[in-house]
C-alpha angles and dihedrals in degrees: 000000000000144000095300095051107017126204119308095261092060111089096205141067141182128254100166097117090058088069100242092136091052085080116090095235138131120245093260090050091051089055091048092051092050093048092048091050092047095048092047090047094051092048098045113025123087114178090208086062104050093185088071088069090057090048091050091053091051092049095048095044088054092048092051101037095105097051111117113246129208090216117022090204095058114089121223106210114220091207090075105101145137110298088211136356117292110227135171121262143098107237118105089238091062097038092057088066093072097080122126127204150120111326092200097047111139090246087070103032099039088224116110090206099046092109088067084087088068123081095252097042132224098288094056096038093052098039101044116111120183121217095262093048089054095053122119088235098041092130093052092047089049089058091048093049091047091051094047102041124088098190141006091271095058089041090053090048090056098041094052099041102093094159095064091045091049089055094046092051091046091048094051091047091049090053088057095248110148115233089242088070100042095094097036115035093019097040094106091049090054093048090049091053092049089050089055090049090058094041089054094041091237116175094332105153109044131162091209088242096088113125131203103233096175125082113246110265116248094256135103123280088246090058092044092050091047091050091048091052094043094246135131113260090241094053106143091225090071 
């Protein structure tokens, strides 16, 4: 299906481009917001009455207007919700219910223009591709992210963090490892680096709109990656 909504056997998905992580909230608060949106949506929206989608947006924007934002210019779309209830359990059948995504996507409404009720509109929502989604190896990274993540929040953090992935690809290239071996022989190296990223809380809650405004320093990719992860350049894990 793609980086945003991976294959059916993956229980997670990404909602970073909908701006959820632009809100200054803790992980449990993110979950609460999503559950509140989803419950309100289920109780108030009727796709046969499109105006109810506009009313839902108005209600949720009012409810969330006082949340502190990282960037006041980045919109957090209230139509991002839980695509089905998240419940406890270990079976794949139950895990798959933890996906997040657009509750007015045409696949649910049957209307190709239903996302016009969102701030960005259908044309932008459906055409937008983040940096990781545009990669030559997007499918391979999707598999890595799916293997590493333990919920839709950690999956979103990986899927939207193009800066870390840029450094990893540059680092592997610099070591002389051909791209054909990145996701086979170097798979454990990649997973180890991602583990450090989470341990160090590096670039965890992105909107997917973050931009690198600084020019790359004149140092090696290994040194740049180490600096990004808060490590010494001679760290044995690199």
